[in-house]
N, C-alpha and C positions, 0 to 999 in steps of 0.2 A: 638155518647161518648162516647165507649167503657165499661162497672164501672166491678170497681175494687172489690181484697175483704182485709183487712186487713193483711194474712199476704203477702204479696202479694206486697199493698202496705211501708211495715217495712223493707221487700225484701230491697229498691228502695232508705227509707230515713236511714237505720243504725245507725252507730256509735252511738255514741252519745246525737243525737239525742236524748228531753225531752219530751217527750209523755204522755197524758190522751187519754183512748179510752174511750168514752164511750153513750150511748143513752138514746134517752126522754122517756118517754111514762107524761100520768096523766101534761103535761107542768114541769116533773121536771128532770129536770138533774141527769143518773145514772151513778154514771166514777161507769167500769167496769177494767180499771184499771193504774198506772204511775208507769209511774221511768223509767230510761233510753231506750234506741233500747238493747243496749247495752248486758243489767242485765239480759234481756227473756231468758224465760226456751226455746229455739227453738222444742222441742219434747212439745210444752204444751203450743203456744201462746193463749191467751184472745182473745176471735172472728175470731181465725181463717179463717172460714168459712163465716163469714158475707161479705157483700159488706160495700160500706166505699158509706157511704149517704150523707158527708159535710166533707175540712175539713176546720179551722180557726190557724189564729194566731190571737193573741190578741195585740190591743199596753201593751206598758211599759209591757207585759213575755216577757217566752223563752221557752213559752209550745208550740210547737203545741196541739189542739184539731185533735182528730180522730171522726166525728159521725159516729153512728154506728143503 
């Protein structure tokens, strides 16, 4: 499976999708950005060149979690 960068994924999902971008270091989740895709500054996308490692939606929540 081809790896995808954060910027590419955000272009695909778009709209009012609520997302959390984060990474995990030292067994601790570090939130890097939270909000709706439409609120992004498309000239300054957080972690745009990092590869997506995992995507999940936690049951009962309406946030798409993107792990880099």
